[in-house]
N, CA, C, O and the ligand as a Tripos MOL2 file, in Angstrom:
@<TRIPOS>MOLECULE
protein
  281   279    71     0     0
PROTEIN
NO_CHARGES

@<TRIPOS>ATOM
      1 N         236.8270  -11.5550  123.0560 N.3       1 MET1
      2 CA        236.0550  -11.0040  121.9310 C.3       1 MET1
      3 C         236.6630  -11.4590  120.6070 C.2       1 MET1
      4 O         237.8850  -11.4680  120.4580 O.2       1 MET1
      5 N         235.8260  -11.8330  119.6540 N.am      2 PRO2
      6 CA        236.3700  -12.1880  118.3360 C.3       2 PRO2
      7 C         236.9350  -10.9520  117.6540 C.2       2 PRO2
      8 O         236.5080   -9.8220  117.8920 O.2       2 PRO2
      9 N         237.8890  -11.2070  116.8190 N.am      3 LYS3
     10 CA        238.4360  -10.1140  116.0280 C.3       3 LYS3
     11 C         237.4710   -9.8140  114.8930 C.2       3 LYS3
     12 O         237.0860  -10.7210  114.1540 O.2       3 LYS3
     13 N         237.0840   -8.5790  114.7470 N.am      4 ARG4
     14 CA        236.0830   -8.2610  113.7310 C.3       4 ARG4
     15 C         236.3650   -6.9120  113.1070 C.2       4 ARG4
     16 O         236.9740   -6.0350  113.7210 O.2       4 ARG4
     17 N         235.9150   -6.7670  111.8920 N.am      5 ASN5
     18 CA        236.1210   -5.5250  111.1620 C.3       5 ASN5
     19 C         234.8110   -5.0650  110.5500 C.2       5 ASN5
     20 O         233.9890   -5.8710  110.1150 O.2       5 ASN5
     21 N         234.6360   -3.7670  110.5270 N.am      6 LEU6
     22 CA        233.4880   -3.1770  109.8450 C.3       6 LEU6
     23 C         233.8960   -2.8600  108.4100 C.2       6 LEU6
     24 O         234.8970   -2.1870  108.1640 O.2       6 LEU6
     25 N         233.1120   -3.3500  107.4880 N.am      7 ARG7
     26 CA        233.3870   -3.0580  106.0780 C.3       7 ARG7
     27 C         232.2100   -2.3020  105.4780 C.2       7 ARG7
     28 O         231.0690   -2.7560  105.5620 O.2       7 ARG7
     29 N         232.4820   -1.1650  104.8800 N.am      8 ILE8
     30 CA        231.4280   -0.4030  104.2090 C.3       8 ILE8
     31 C         231.2010   -1.0110  102.8330 C.2       8 ILE8
     32 O         232.1320   -1.1350  102.0370 O.2       8 ILE8
     33 N         229.9570   -1.3880  102.5590 N.am      9 VAL9
     34 CA        229.6700   -2.0580  101.2890 C.3       9 VAL9
     35 C         228.8390   -1.1840  100.3540 C.2       9 VAL9
     36 O         228.7110   -1.5020   99.1710 O.2       9 VAL9
     37 N         228.2720   -0.0860  100.8630 N.am     10 LYS10
     38 CA        227.4720    0.7670   99.9880 C.3      10 LYS10
     39 C         227.6070    2.2140  100.4360 C.2      10 LYS10
     40 O         227.5610    2.5210  101.6270 O.2      10 LYS10
     41 N         227.7730    3.0820   99.4730 N.am     11 ARG11
     42 CA        227.8510    4.5150   99.7520 C.3      11 ARG11
     43 C         226.8730    5.2530   98.8540 C.2      11 ARG11
     44 O         226.6370    4.8570   97.7120 O.2      11 ARG11
     45 N         226.3080    6.3300   99.3840 N.am     12 VAL12
     46 CA        225.4660    7.2230   98.5960 C.3      12 VAL12
     47 C         226.0820    8.6150   98.7110 C.2      12 VAL12
     48 O         226.2580    9.1380   99.8110 O.2      12 VAL12
     49 N         226.4020    9.1980   97.5770 N.am     13 ARG13
     50 CA        227.0490   10.5100   97.5550 C.3      13 ARG13
     51 C         228.2400   10.5510   98.5050 C.2      13 ARG13
     52 O         228.4180   11.5040   99.2630 O.2      13 ARG13
     53 N         229.0500    9.4970   98.4460 N.am     14 ASN14
     54 CA        230.2670    9.3970   99.2590 C.3      14 ASN14
     55 C         230.0080    9.1970  100.7460 C.2      14 ASN14
     56 O         230.9510    9.1770  101.5370 O.2      14 ASN14
     57 N         228.7380    9.0490  101.1400 N.am     15 VAL15
     58 CA        228.4090    8.8010  102.5460 C.3      15 VAL15
     59 C         228.1310    7.3120  102.7260 C.2      15 VAL15
     60 O         227.3250    6.7450  101.9890 O.2      15 VAL15
     61 N         228.7830    6.6740  103.6900 N.am     16 PRO16
     62 CA        228.4950    5.2540  103.9170 C.3      16 PRO16
     63 C         227.0550    5.0690  104.3790 C.2      16 PRO16
     64 O         226.6030    5.7550  105.2960 O.2      16 PRO16
     65 N         226.3340    4.1430  103.7480 N.am     17 VAL17
     66 CA        224.9490    3.8770  104.1430 C.3      17 VAL17
     67 C         224.7450    2.4310  104.5670 C.2      17 VAL17
     68 O         223.7440    2.1100  105.2080 O.2      17 VAL17
     69 N         225.6910    1.5460  104.2150 N.am     18 LEU18
     70 CA        225.5410    0.1520  104.5960 C.3      18 LEU18
     71 C         226.9080   -0.4430  104.9020 C.2      18 LEU18
     72 O         227.8280   -0.4020  104.0860 O.2      18 LEU18
     73 N         227.0080   -0.9960  106.1020 N.am     19 GLY19
     74 CA        228.2360   -1.6520  106.5000 C.3      19 GLY19
     75 C         227.9350   -3.0680  106.9380 C.2      19 GLY19
     76 O         226.8190   -3.3680  107.3600 O.2      19 GLY19
     77 N         228.9240   -3.9420  106.8390 N.am     20 VAL20
     78 CA        228.7520   -5.3010  107.3280 C.3      20 VAL20
     79 C         229.9200   -5.6580  108.2350 C.2      20 VAL20
     80 O         231.0420   -5.1810  108.0640 O.2      20 VAL20
     81 N         229.6150   -6.5190  109.2130 N.am     21 CYS21
     82 CA        230.6670   -7.0830  110.0380 C.3      21 CYS21
     83 C         231.3330   -8.1990  109.2510 C.2      21 CYS21
     84 O         230.6650   -9.1300  108.8010 O.2      21 CYS21
     85 N         232.6430   -8.1090  109.0860 N.am     22 GLU22
     86 CA        233.3290   -9.1350  108.3000 C.3      22 GLU22
     87 C         233.3590  -10.4680  109.0440 C.2      22 GLU22
     88 O         233.6140  -11.5070  108.4350 O.2      22 GLU22
     89 N         233.1050  -10.4510  110.3360 N.am     23 TYR23
     90 CA        233.1700  -11.6870  111.1200 C.3      23 TYR23
     91 C         231.8640  -12.4660  111.0390 C.2      23 TYR23
     92 O         231.8830  -13.6800  110.8360 O.2      23 TYR23
     93 N         230.7270  -11.7860  111.1960 N.am     24 CYS24
     94 CA        229.4510  -12.5070  111.2490 C.3      24 CYS24
     95 C         228.4660  -12.0460  110.1780 C.2      24 CYS24
     96 O         227.3460  -12.5510  110.1160 O.2      24 CYS24
     97 N         228.8620  -11.1030  109.3400 N.am     25 ASN25
     98 CA        228.0260  -10.6180  108.2430 C.3      25 ASN25
     99 C         226.7740   -9.8740  108.7070 C.2      25 ASN25
    100 O         225.8310   -9.7140  107.9320 O.2      25 ASN25
    101 N         226.7550   -9.4240  109.9420 N.am     26 ALA26
    102 CA        225.6540   -8.5790  110.3730 C.3      26 ALA26
    103 C         225.7050   -7.2780  109.5730 C.2      26 ALA26
    104 O         226.7820   -6.7870  109.2350 O.2      26 ALA26
    105 N         224.5300   -6.7280  109.2760 N.am     27 GLN27
    106 CA        224.4780   -5.5180  108.4640 C.3      27 GLN27
    107 C         224.0150   -4.3360  109.3030 C.2      27 GLN27
    108 O         223.1790   -4.4640  110.1980 O.2      27 GLN27
    109 N         224.5880   -3.1830  108.9830 N.am     28 PHE28
    110 CA        224.2740   -1.9520  109.7110 C.3      28 PHE28
    111 C         224.0140   -0.8640  108.6840 C.2      28 PHE28
    112 O         224.8300   -0.6270  107.7930 O.2      28 PHE28
    113 N         222.8690   -0.2040  108.8160 N.am     29 SER29
    114 CA        222.5280    0.8000  107.8150 C.3      29 SER29
    115 C         222.4530    2.1750  108.4420 C.2      29 SER29
    116 O         222.1240    2.3260  109.6190 O.2      29 SER29
    117 N         222.7630    3.1720  107.6380 N.am     30 GLY30
    118 CA        222.6760    4.5520  108.0780 C.3      30 GLY30
    119 C         221.8870    5.3590  107.0590 C.2      30 GLY30
    120 O         221.7420    4.9520  105.9060 O.2      30 GLY30
    121 N         221.3850    6.4930  107.4910 N.am     31 ASP31
    122 CA        220.6190    7.3570  106.5990 C.3      31 ASP31
    123 C         221.5310    8.4690  106.0930 C.2      31 ASP31
    124 O         222.0000    9.2870  106.8840 O.2      31 ASP31
    125 N         221.7880    8.5110  104.7880 N.am     32 PRO32
    126 CA        222.7280    9.5170  104.2580 C.3      32 PRO32
    127 C         222.2320   10.9450  104.4560 C.2      32 PRO32
    128 O         223.0270   11.8820  104.3850 O.2      32 PRO32
    129 N         220.9380   11.1330  104.7000 N.am     33 ASP33
    130 CA        220.4160   12.4750  104.9010 C.3      33 ASP33
    131 C         220.5250   12.9500  106.3470 C.2      33 ASP33
    132 O         220.2240   14.1040  106.6520 O.2      33 ASP33
    133 N         220.9560   12.0560  107.2350 N.am     34 MET34
    134 CA        221.0800   12.4350  108.6370 C.3      34 MET34
    135 C         222.3960   13.1380  108.9270 C.2      34 MET34
    136 O         222.5320   13.8060  109.9520 O.2      34 MET34
    137 N         223.3530   12.9940  108.0430 N.am     35 GLY35
    138 CA        224.6160   13.6940  108.2160 C.3      35 GLY35
    139 C         225.6210   12.9550  109.0700 C.2      35 GLY35
    140 O         226.8080   13.2810  109.0440 O.2      35 GLY35
    141 N         225.1720   11.9610  109.8310 N.am     36 ASN36
    142 CA        226.1040   11.2230  110.6840 C.3      36 ASN36
    143 C         225.9860    9.7350  110.4240 C.2      36 ASN36
    144 O         226.1220    8.9160  111.3330 O.2      36 ASN36
    145 N         225.7290    9.3960  109.1590 N.am     37 ALA37
    146 CA        225.5030    7.9900  108.8290 C.3      37 ALA37
    147 C         226.6910    7.1320  109.2240 C.2      37 ALA37
    148 O         226.5240    6.0260  109.7360 O.2      37 ALA37
    149 N         227.8830    7.6400  108.9870 N.am     38 GLN38
    150 CA        229.0480    6.8140  109.2740 C.3      38 GLN38
    151 C         229.1680    6.5140  110.7610 C.2      38 GLN38
    152 O         229.4550    5.3810  111.1480 O.2      38 GLN38
    153 N         228.9490    7.5260  111.5960 N.am     39 SER39
    154 CA        229.0550    7.2690  113.0370 C.3      39 SER39
    155 C         227.8980    6.4070  113.5220 C.2      39 SER39
    156 O         228.0580    5.6240  114.4580 O.2      39 SER39
    157 N         226.7160    6.5480  112.8840 N.am     40 ALA40
    158 CA        225.5830    5.6990  113.2550 C.3      40 ALA40
    159 C         225.8940    4.2470  112.9440 C.2      40 ALA40
    160 O         225.6140    3.3580  113.7480 O.2      40 ALA40
    161 N         226.4760    4.0080  111.7690 N.am     41 ILE41
    162 CA        226.8560    2.6440  111.4000 C.3      41 ILE41
    163 C         227.9200    2.1250  112.3650 C.2      41 ILE41
    164 O         227.8590    0.9840  112.8220 O.2      41 ILE41
    165 N         228.8790    2.9710  112.6610 N.am     42 GLN42
    166 CA        229.9620    2.5610  113.5570 C.3      42 GLN42
    167 C         229.4140    2.2290  114.9470 C.2      42 GLN42
    168 O         229.8710    1.2810  115.5850 O.2      42 GLN42
    169 N         228.4370    3.0080  115.4140 N.am     43 GLU43
    170 CA        227.8730    2.7470  116.7380 C.3      43 GLU43
    171 C         227.1160    1.4170  116.7550 C.2      43 GLU43
    172 O         227.2240    0.6470  117.7090 O.2      43 GLU43
    173 N         226.3490    1.1530  115.6900 N.am     44 GLN44
    174 CA        225.6410   -0.1290  115.6180 C.3      44 GLN44
    175 C         226.6330   -1.2880  115.5890 C.2      44 GLN44
    176 O         226.4320   -2.3230  116.2240 O.2      44 GLN44
    177 N         227.7060   -1.0820  114.8360 N.am     45 PHE45
    178 CA        228.7310   -2.1200  114.7520 C.3      45 PHE45
    179 C         229.3600   -2.3560  116.1160 C.2      45 PHE45
    180 O         229.5410   -3.5010  116.5290 O.2      45 PHE45
    181 N         229.6900   -1.2870  116.8110 N.am     46 ASN46
    182 CA        230.3230   -1.4200  118.1180 C.3      46 ASN46
    183 C         229.3980   -2.1200  119.1170 C.2      46 ASN46
    184 O         229.8630   -2.8360  120.0030 O.2      46 ASN46
    185 N         228.0820   -1.9070  118.9660 N.am     47 ALA47
    186 CA        227.1290   -2.4330  119.9440 C.3      47 ALA47
    187 C         226.7070   -3.8690  119.6490 C.2      47 ALA47
    188 O         226.2430   -4.5670  120.5500 O.2      47 ALA47
    189 N         226.8600   -4.3240  118.4000 N.am     48 HIS48
    190 CA        226.3110   -5.6420  118.0600 C.3      48 HIS48
    191 C         227.1890   -6.7510  118.6270 C.2      48 HIS48
    192 O         228.3760   -6.5730  118.9010 O.2      48 HIS48
    193 N         226.5430   -7.9040  118.7880 N.am     49 LYS49
    194 CA        227.2700   -9.0970  119.2090 C.3      49 LYS49
    195 C         227.3440  -10.0570  118.0340 C.2      49 LYS49
    196 O         226.3330  -10.3720  117.4060 O.2      49 LYS49
    197 N         228.5390  -10.5130  117.7510 N.am     50 CYS50
    198 CA        228.7130  -11.4150  116.6250 C.3      50 CYS50
    199 C         228.0500  -12.7510  116.9240 C.2      50 CYS50
    200 O         228.2040  -13.3200  118.0040 O.2      50 CYS50
    201 N         227.3140  -13.2280  115.9420 N.am     51 LYS51
    202 CA        226.7580  -14.5680  116.0570 C.3      51 LYS51
    203 C         227.8510  -15.5620  115.6850 C.2      51 LYS51
    204 O         228.6800  -15.3130  114.8100 O.2      51 LYS51
    205 N         227.8240  -16.6800  116.3690 N.am     52 ARG52
    206 CA        228.8750  -17.6690  116.1340 C.3      52 ARG52
    207 C         228.5270  -18.5600  114.9520 C.2      52 ARG52
    208 O         228.3000  -19.7610  115.1050 O.2      52 ARG52
    209 N         228.4900  -17.9620  113.7840 N.am     53 LEU53
    210 CA        228.2400  -18.7240  112.5760 C.3      53 LEU53
    211 C         229.5370  -18.8260  111.8040 C.2      53 LEU53
    212 O         230.3960  -17.9470  111.8740 O.2      53 LEU53
    213 N         229.6610  -19.9000  111.0760 N.am     54 ASP54
    214 CA        230.8130  -20.0070  110.1880 C.3      54 ASP54
    215 C         230.6850  -18.9250  109.1090 C.2      54 ASP54
    216 O         229.6780  -18.8590  108.4050 O.2      54 ASP54
    217 N         231.6900  -18.1010  108.9890 N.am     55 ALA55
    218 CA        231.5990  -16.9350  108.1160 C.3      55 ALA55
    219 C         231.3490  -17.3220  106.6650 C.2      55 ALA55
    220 O         230.5510  -16.6780  105.9840 O.2      55 ALA55
    221 N         232.0140  -18.3580  106.1860 N.am     56 SER56
    222 CA        231.8580  -18.7070  104.7770 C.3      56 SER56
    223 C         230.4720  -19.2790  104.5050 C.2      56 SER56
    224 O         229.8720  -18.9860  103.4710 O.2      56 SER56
    225 N         229.9550  -20.1010  105.4340 N.am     57 GLN57
    226 CA        228.6050  -20.6350  105.2530 C.3      57 GLN57
    227 C         227.5830  -19.5130  105.2790 C.2      57 GLN57
    228 O         226.6260  -19.5130  104.5050 O.2      57 GLN57
    229 N         227.7940  -18.5600  106.1740 N.am     58 ASN58
    230 CA        226.8630  -17.4560  106.2760 C.3      58 ASN58
    231 C         226.8570  -16.6440  104.9830 C.2      58 ASN58
    232 O         225.7940  -16.2380  104.5130 O.2      58 ASN58
    233 N         228.0160  -16.4090  104.4120 N.am     59 ALA59
    234 CA        228.1010  -15.6450  103.1700 C.3      59 ALA59
    235 C         227.3540  -16.3670  102.0560 C.2      59 ALA59
    236 O         226.6450  -15.7390  101.2690 O.2      59 ALA59
    237 N         227.5130  -17.6840  101.9910 N.am     60 VAL60
    238 CA        226.8220  -18.4540  100.9610 C.3      60 VAL60
    239 C         225.3120  -18.3270  101.1330 C.2      60 VAL60
    240 O         224.5780  -18.1670  100.1580 O.2      60 VAL60
    241 N         224.8570  -18.4010  102.3780 N.am     61 ARG61
    242 CA        223.4240  -18.2950  102.6310 C.3      61 ARG61
    243 C         222.8910  -16.9410  102.1860 C.2      61 ARG61
    244 O         221.8200  -16.8660  101.5840 O.2      61 ARG61
    245 N         223.6260  -15.8710  102.4760 N.am     62 ILE62
    246 CA        223.1750  -14.5270  102.1120 C.3      62 ILE62
    247 C         223.0950  -14.3950  100.5930 C.2      62 ILE62
    248 O         222.1430  -13.8260  100.0590 O.2      62 ILE62
    249 N         224.1030  -14.9260   99.9040 N.am     63 VAL63
    250 CA        224.0930  -14.8560   98.4460 C.3      63 VAL63
    251 C         222.8700  -15.5780   97.8930 C.2      63 VAL63
    252 O         222.1940  -15.0730   96.9960 O.2      63 VAL63
    253 N         222.5860  -16.7730   98.4380 N.am     64 ARG64
    254 CA        221.4500  -17.5370   97.9520 C.3      64 ARG64
    255 C         220.1480  -16.7860   98.1980 C.2      64 ARG64
    256 O         219.2780  -16.7630   97.3280 O.2      64 ARG64
    257 N         219.9990  -16.1750   99.3620 N.am     65 GLU65
    258 CA        218.7840  -15.4340   99.6590 C.3      65 GLU65
    259 C         218.6130  -14.2610   98.7090 C.2      65 GLU65
    260 O         217.5010  -13.9860   98.2580 O.2      65 GLU65
    261 N         219.7060  -13.5630   98.3980 N.am     66 SER66
    262 CA        219.5860  -12.4000   97.5260 C.3      66 SER66
    263 C         219.2360  -12.8420   96.1120 C.2      66 SER66
    264 O         218.5370  -12.1200   95.4010 O.2      66 SER66
    265 N         219.7090  -14.0220   95.6860 N.am     67 ILE67
    266 CA        219.3490  -14.5210   94.3580 C.3      67 ILE67
    267 C         217.8500  -14.8510   94.3230 C.2      67 ILE67
    268 O         217.1660  -14.5480   93.3450 O.2      67 ILE67
    269 N         217.3450  -15.4760   95.4040 N.am     68 GLU68
    270 CA        215.9430  -15.8510   95.4230 C.3      68 GLU68
    271 C         215.0230  -14.6450   95.4800 C.2      68 GLU68
    272 O         213.8700  -14.7080   95.0560 O.2      68 GLU68
    273 N         215.5420  -13.5500   96.0080 N.am     69 ASP69
    274 CA        214.7280  -12.3360   96.1030 C.3      69 ASP69
    275 C         214.4660  -11.7040   94.7390 C.2      69 ASP69
    276 O         213.4770  -10.9910   94.5700 O.2      69 ASP69
    277 N         215.3360  -11.9570   93.7700 N.am     70 HIS70
    278 CA        215.2540  -11.2340   92.5060 C.3      70 HIS70
    279 C         214.7510  -12.1070   91.3600 C.2      70 HIS70
    280 O         214.6290  -11.6330   90.2300 O.2      70 HIS70
    281 ZN        229.7700   -9.3300  113.9800 Zn       71 ZN71
@<TRIPOS>BOND
     1     1     2 1
     2     2     3 1
     3     3     4 2
     4     3     5 am
     5     5     6 1
     6     6     7 1
     7     7     8 2
     8     7     9 am
     9     9    10 1
    10    10    11 1
    11    11    12 2
    12    11    13 am
    13    13    14 1
    14    14    15 1
    15    15    16 2
    16    15    17 am
    17    17    18 1
    18    18    19 1
    19    19    20 2
    20    19    21 am
    21    21    22 1
    22    22    23 1
    23    23    24 2
    24    23    25 am
    25    25    26 1
    26    26    27 1
    27    27    28 2
    28    27    29 am
    29    29    30 1
    30    30    31 1
    31    31    32 2
    32    31    33 am
    33    33    34 1
    34    34    35 1
    35    35    36 2
    36    35    37 am
    37    37    38 1
    38    38    39 1
    39    39    40 2
    40    39    41 am
    41    41    42 1
    42    42    43 1
    43    43    44 2
    44    43    45 am
    45    45    46 1
    46    46    47 1
    47    47    48 2
    48    47    49 am
    49    49    50 1
    50    50    51 1
    51    51    52 2
    52    51    53 am
    53    53    54 1
    54    54    55 1
    55    55    56 2
    56    55    57 am
    57    57    58 1
    58    58    59 1
    59    59    60 2
    60    59    61 am
    61    61    62 1
    62    62    63 1
    63    63    64 2
    64    63    65 am
    65    65    66 1
    66    66    67 1
    67    67    68 2
    68    67    69 am
    69    69    70 1
    70    70    71 1
    71    71    72 2
    72    71    73 am
    73    73    74 1
    74    74    75 1
    75    75    76 2
    76    75    77 am
    77    77    78 1
    78    78    79 1
    79    79    80 2
    80    79    81 am
    81    81    82 1
    82    82    83 1
    83    83    84 2
    84    83    85 am
    85    85    86 1
    86    86    87 1
    87    87    88 2
    88    87    89 am
    89    89    90 1
    90    90    91 1
    91    91    92 2
    92    91    93 am
    93    93    94 1
    94    94    95 1
    95    95    96 2
    96    95    97 am
    97    97    98 1
    98    98    99 1
    99    99   100 2
   100    99   101 am
   101   101   102 1
   102   102   103 1
   103   103   104 2
   104   103   105 am
   105   105   106 1
   106   106   107 1
   107   107   108 2
   108   107   109 am
   109   109   110 1
   110   110   111 1
   111   111   112 2
   112   111   113 am
   113   113   114 1
   114   114   115 1
   115   115   116 2
   116   115   117 am
   117   117   118 1
   118   118   119 1
   119   119   120 2
   120   119   121 am
   121   121   122 1
   122   122   123 1
   123   123   124 2
   124   123   125 am
   125   125   126 1
   126   126   127 1
   127   127   128 2
   128   127   129 am
   129   129   130 1
   130   130   131 1
   131   131   132 2
   132   131   133 am
   133   133   134 1
   134   134   135 1
   135   135   136 2
   136   135   137 am
   137   137   138 1
   138   138   139 1
   139   139   140 2
   140   139   141 am
   141   141   142 1
   142   142   143 1
   143   143   144 2
   144   143   145 am
   145   145   146 1
   146   146   147 1
   147   147   148 2
   148   147   149 am
   149   149   150 1
   150   150   151 1
   151   151   152 2
   152   151   153 am
   153   153   154 1
   154   154   155 1
   155   155   156 2
   156   155   157 am
   157   157   158 1
   158   158   159 1
   159   159   160 2
   160   159   161 am
   161   161   162 1
   162   162   163 1
   163   163   164 2
   164   163   165 am
   165   165   166 1
   166   166   167 1
   167   167   168 2
   168   167   169 am
   169   169   170 1
   170   170   171 1
   171   171   172 2
   172   171   173 am
   173   173   174 1
   174   174   175 1
   175   175   176 2
   176   175   177 am
   177   177   178 1
   178   178   179 1
   179   179   180 2
   180   179   181 am
   181   181   182 1
   182   182   183 1
   183   183   184 2
   184   183   185 am
   185   185   186 1
   186   186   187 1
   187   187   188 2
   188   187   189 am
   189   189   190 1
   190   190   191 1
   191   191   192 2
   192   191   193 am
   193   193   194 1
   194   194   195 1
   195   195   196 2
   196   195   197 am
   197   197   198 1
   198   198   199 1
   199   199   200 2
   200   199   201 am
   201   201   202 1
   202   202   203 1
   203   203   204 2
   204   203   205 am
   205   205   206 1
   206   206   207 1
   207   207   208 2
   208   207   209 am
   209   209   210 1
   210   210   211 1
   211   211   212 2
   212   211   213 am
   213   213   214 1
   214   214   215 1
   215   215   216 2
   216   215   217 am
   217   217   218 1
   218   218   219 1
   219   219   220 2
   220   219   221 am
   221   221   222 1
   222   222   223 1
   223   223   224 2
   224   223   225 am
   225   225   226 1
   226   226   227 1
   227   227   228 2
   228   227   229 am
   229   229   230 1
   230   230   231 1
   231   231   232 2
   232   231   233 am
   233   233   234 1
   234   234   235 1
   235   235   236 2
   236   235   237 am
   237   237   238 1
   238   238   239 1
   239   239   240 2
   240   239   241 am
   241   241   242 1
   242   242   243 1
   243   243   244 2
   244   243   245 am
   245   245   246 1
   246   246   247 1
   247   247   248 2
   248   247   249 am
   249   249   250 1
   250   250   251 1
   251   251   252 2
   252   251   253 am
   253   253   254 1
   254   254   255 1
   255   255   256 2
   256   255   257 am
   257   257   258 1
   258   258   259 1
   259   259   260 2
   260   259   261 am
   261   261   262 1
   262   262   263 1
   263   263   264 2
   264   263   265 am
   265   265   266 1
   266   266   267 1
   267   267   268 2
   268   267   269 am
   269   269   270 1
   270   270   271 1
   271   271   272 2
   272   271   273 am
   273   273   274 1
   274   274   275 1
   275   275   276 2
   276   275   277 am
   277   277   278 1
   278   278   279 1
   279   279   280 2
@<TRIPOS>SUBSTRUCTURE
     1 MET1         2 RESIDUE 1 A MET
     2 PRO2         6 RESIDUE 1 A PRO
     3 LYS3        10 RESIDUE 1 A LYS
     4 ARG4        14 RESIDUE 1 A ARG
     5 ASN5        18 RESIDUE 1 A ASN
     6 LEU6        22 RESIDUE 1 A LEU
     7 ARG7        26 RESIDUE 1 A ARG
     8 ILE8        30 RESIDUE 1 A ILE
     9 VAL9        34 RESIDUE 1 A VAL
    10 LYS10       38 RESIDUE 1 A LYS
    11 ARG11       42 RESIDUE 1 A ARG
    12 VAL12       46 RESIDUE 1 A VAL
    13 ARG13       50 RESIDUE 1 A ARG
    14 ASN14       54 RESIDUE 1 A ASN
    15 VAL15       58 RESIDUE 1 A VAL
    16 PRO16       62 RESIDUE 1 A PRO
    17 VAL17       66 RESIDUE 1 A VAL
    18 LEU18       70 RESIDUE 1 A LEU
    19 GLY19       74 RESIDUE 1 A GLY
    20 VAL20       78 RESIDUE 1 A VAL
    21 CYS21       82 RESIDUE 1 A CYS
    22 GLU22       86 RESIDUE 1 A GLU
    23 TYR23       90 RESIDUE 1 A TYR
    24 CYS24       94 RESIDUE 1 A CYS
    25 ASN25       98 RESIDUE 1 A ASN
    26 ALA26      102 RESIDUE 1 A ALA
    27 GLN27      106 RESIDUE 1 A GLN
    28 PHE28      110 RESIDUE 1 A PHE
    29 SER29      114 RESIDUE 1 A SER
    30 GLY30      118 RESIDUE 1 A GLY
    31 ASP31      122 RESIDUE 1 A ASP
    32 PRO32      126 RESIDUE 1 A PRO
    33 ASP33      130 RESIDUE 1 A ASP
    34 MET34      134 RESIDUE 1 A MET
    35 GLY35      138 RESIDUE 1 A GLY
    36 ASN36      142 RESIDUE 1 A ASN
    37 ALA37      146 RESIDUE 1 A ALA
    38 GLN38      150 RESIDUE 1 A GLN
    39 SER39      154 RESIDUE 1 A SER
    40 ALA40      158 RESIDUE 1 A ALA
    41 ILE41      162 RESIDUE 1 A ILE
    42 GLN42      166 RESIDUE 1 A GLN
    43 GLU43      170 RESIDUE 1 A GLU
    44 GLN44      174 RESIDUE 1 A GLN
    45 PHE45      178 RESIDUE 1 A PHE
    46 ASN46      182 RESIDUE 1 A ASN
    47 ALA47      186 RESIDUE 1 A ALA
    48 HIS48      190 RESIDUE 1 A HIS
    49 LYS49      194 RESIDUE 1 A LYS
    50 CYS50      198 RESIDUE 1 A CYS
    51 LYS51      202 RESIDUE 1 A LYS
    52 ARG52      206 RESIDUE 1 A ARG
    53 LEU53      210 RESIDUE 1 A LEU
    54 ASP54      214 RESIDUE 1 A ASP
    55 ALA55      218 RESIDUE 1 A ALA
    56 SER56      222 RESIDUE 1 A SER
    57 GLN57      226 RESIDUE 1 A GLN
    58 ASN58      230 RESIDUE 1 A ASN
    59 ALA59      234 RESIDUE 1 A ALA
    60 VAL60      238 RESIDUE 1 A VAL
    61 ARG61      242 RESIDUE 1 A ARG
    62 ILE62      246 RESIDUE 1 A ILE
    63 VAL63      250 RESIDUE 1 A VAL
    64 ARG64      254 RESIDUE 1 A ARG
    65 GLU65      258 RESIDUE 1 A GLU
    66 SER66      262 RESIDUE 1 A SER
    67 ILE67      266 RESIDUE 1 A ILE
    68 GLU68      270 RESIDUE 1 A GLU
    69 ASP69      274 RESIDUE 1 A ASP
    70 HIS70      278 RESIDUE 1 A HIS
    71 ZN71       281 GROUP 0 **** ****
């Protein structure tokens, strides 16, 4: 298994609502009104399979897509 870390990138009222896998940049979202957003994000993270993409190239692609969206 690749070494991977979950990073919380967005919080609402101190509740994590968006996390990303630092290895493959997969995103996991939780609903802050559900009360268990953090564990929901953690469960999605634990269940996902990392795609074998170069992490730096993937990050560049995501940045470009977000720029084009706005
Ligand atoms: Zn991953």
